[in-house]
N, C-alpha and C positions, 0 to 999 in steps of 0.2 A: 743606633745601628740600622743600616739600610739593608733591608731584605727585598730585593727588587725582582727576583725571579720566582714567580708565584703560580703554582698549579692548583687548580680548584675543581673538584668534581660537584655535580648537582648545581652547575653554575648558571643554569638558564632561568631560574626564578628563586624566590625566597631568599633565604640566608646566603646561599652560594652567589646569587646575583648582587646582593648588597655588598658582599665582600669584594666581588670583582670590580665594582664601581669604586669602591673605597680605595683599593689598591691601585686601580689605574689612575685615580686622581693623585696619587702620590708617586707616579712615574714608574710603576712596576710593568714589566713585560709578562703577560698572562698566558697560561695555558688553560683553557676553559673546556671542560668536558660535560656533556649532557646528552641524553637520547636524542633530543630534538635539535636538528641542524638549523631549522628555520628560527627558533627561538635564541639559539646562540648567535646567529648572524645578526639578528635584530638587536641583541644586547650589545655586541661588539660595535655595532654602528653607532651607539650612544656614548661609547667610551672615548676619552682622550687618546689621541694617537692610534686609532683603530687598526691601522696598518701593521703594527708591531705585534699584535696579539694572535694567538693560535686557537683555532676552534676544533674540537674533536667530538664528533657525533658518535659516541660509544656508550652503550649501556654498562653500567658498573657490574652487571653480572657476566659480561663478556671479559673474562680476565686476560685473555690473549689480546684483546683489543685494548685494554688499559695499558698493558706492557708495551705495545707498539706505540701508543700515544706517548707514553713516558719516554721511551727512546727517542722519539722524533722531537720531543720538546727539548730534552737534554742536548741533542745535537744542534738544535736551533740556537739555544741560549748559552751553551758551554757549561750548564750546570743548573742547580736549583737551590733556592734559598728556603722556600716554604711549600709544603704540600698540605693542603686542607681537604680532608675527606668529608665533604658536605652532603653528599648524596644521601637521601633517606626517604622512608615511607612510613606512614602511620595509619593504622586501622585498628578498630577494636577487635578483640578475639575472645571467644569463649570456649573453654576446653570441652564442655559437654555438647558442643555443636560440632559434629564431625567435619562438616564442610569448612570449618575455619582452619583446619590443619594446613592446607596449602598456603593460606594467607599468613599463617604463623611462620611457615618455612621461608616464604618470600620476604617477610619482614627481616628475619634473621640473616638471609643471604644478602639483602641490600644494605642493611645497616651495619652488620658486624663483618661477614665474610669479604664484602667489598672494601671495607676499610683496610683490612690486611692486604688485599690484592691491590689497593691503591698505593700503599706505602712501600710495599716490597720492591718494585722495579726501580725506586729512586734511592734506595739506601746505599747501593754500591757507589753511585756518583757522589752522594753526600760524604761518605767516607773518604773518596779520593780527593775531593777539592779542598778539604781542610779549612774550610770557612764556616762561619756560623750557619746552621741550618735548622729548620723546625719541622716536625711532623705533627699535624694538628688533627685531633680526633674530636668529633662533634657528639658529646653525650646529651644528657638531658636531665633536668630535675626529676623526670619520670623514671630515671634509672636509679634513683636514691632509695625509693620505696615503691613496692609494687602496687600499682593502681588498679582497682577492681574494674573488669571489663577491658583492661588494656595490658593483659599479661604479656602478649607478644612484644608490644612497643616497649614496655617497662624492662622486660628481660633483655631485649636487644640493646638498649642503652646502658644498662647495668653491665653487660658484657663489654661494650666499647670502653666504659670507664676502667674496668679491671684489666682489659687487654692493653690499653694505653699505659696503665701503671706498670705492667710487666715490661712493656717495650721501653719505657722511660729509663728503667734500670739498665736494660740491655744496651741501649744506645749512649749512655753517659760516658763510658770509656772512649767513645768515638767522637765526642764533642757535638752530638746531635741531640737537640732538645725535643722532648715530646710534651705537647701542650694539650691538655684535655679541657675543652670548653663545654660547659652544660648550660645551654639556654633555658630560661624560663619560657614564658608565653611571649613569643615574637609574632607580630602581625604579618602572617604570610598565608599563602593558599592553603598550607597544611593545617593551620590552626583555625581558619575561618569556618570550617564546618563543625567545630566543637560546640556542642549544645549546652554549654555551662559557662558561668562567669570565669574570666581569666584574669586574675589579679596581677597587677604590675605589668600589663600588657605593653610591650615595647615596640617601637617602630623599627624595621629592619635596618635603616641607615644609622640609627643610634646604636643598635646592637653591633653593627660592622665596625663602627668607630671603636667601641669598647673592646671588641674582639681584636682588632688590630694592635691596640695598645698592648693587650695581654700577650699576643704572639710576639711582638717586638721585645717585651721584657723577658720572654721565655718562662712565664709563670706556669707551673706544672699543672695547676688545676684552678679553674675559675667558674663560678656560676654568674651568669649575666641575665637580667640585672642583679645587682648585689642584694636588693631586697628579697629576691627569691632565694638567694643563698642563705640568708637568715632563716627563712621558712623551711627550706629543706634540711638545714641542720637541726632546727627544732623537731621536725618530723622524725628525723633519724634517731633522735634521743627518746622519743615516746616509747613507753613499753608496748609490746604487741598488743595487749588487751585493750589499752587505750586507743591505739591506732585503729584497731579493728572496729571498735565501737564508733569512732569519729567518722570512718569511711564506709560504714556499712550500707548506707543509703546514698552514697556519692553517685552522681550521674555517670554514665559509661560513655566512652568513646564510641562513635558509631561504627557498626561492623560493616565490613565490605559486602558480606554475603547476607545481610539482614533482609528479610522478606517483608 
């Protein structure tokens, strides 16, 4: 199946940039969104056929801006095959630190609400074109069980997983596939500040190759790399008492407001 019209948020670095490169290498026409226009322009300059891709310097918190970008891209390409809501942020949060409340809110707005806002303006076009299409949400293994010190991030990714599950059922009658991808540890700027070991750390280009295969197949849910899927499933099966004991002294994700 050739899914050649691809729109990606969070495209200027990390997973988003790796996906952009992978799809461009396979002949896709890309709509790439990020807050940083300079980073987008630099990325597009490295892609095959840079003249055919569109850059949108829009913050995913700007929902009107997302809609305007979506409408421009659909007009430019005549439709859309894949929309990947890849934009995301990650910070440690602690509920007993009042200064972490706005950080928690920002994580939820960027990782969850913006996923909804990214998908929404494309659904009408996907329904009308009556060709295979995919909406792709980026969850995380951190959303499978709550990680101490990372309540905001874990909650946001659990929400993405559940939201995409609901959306998948809603979209099925319209022939629109919803794919949930849960990365493990991928070697990106977001993970490099983690002060703990990251098992099965994966290069972003390898992640992008596996993710593209998953999207092409229309697999409803996938953990990448697969080894983290095995770990995540095992953790989900642990009784709470065992899980609590095992993670009681786990290192915490760095807090944005740590002094």
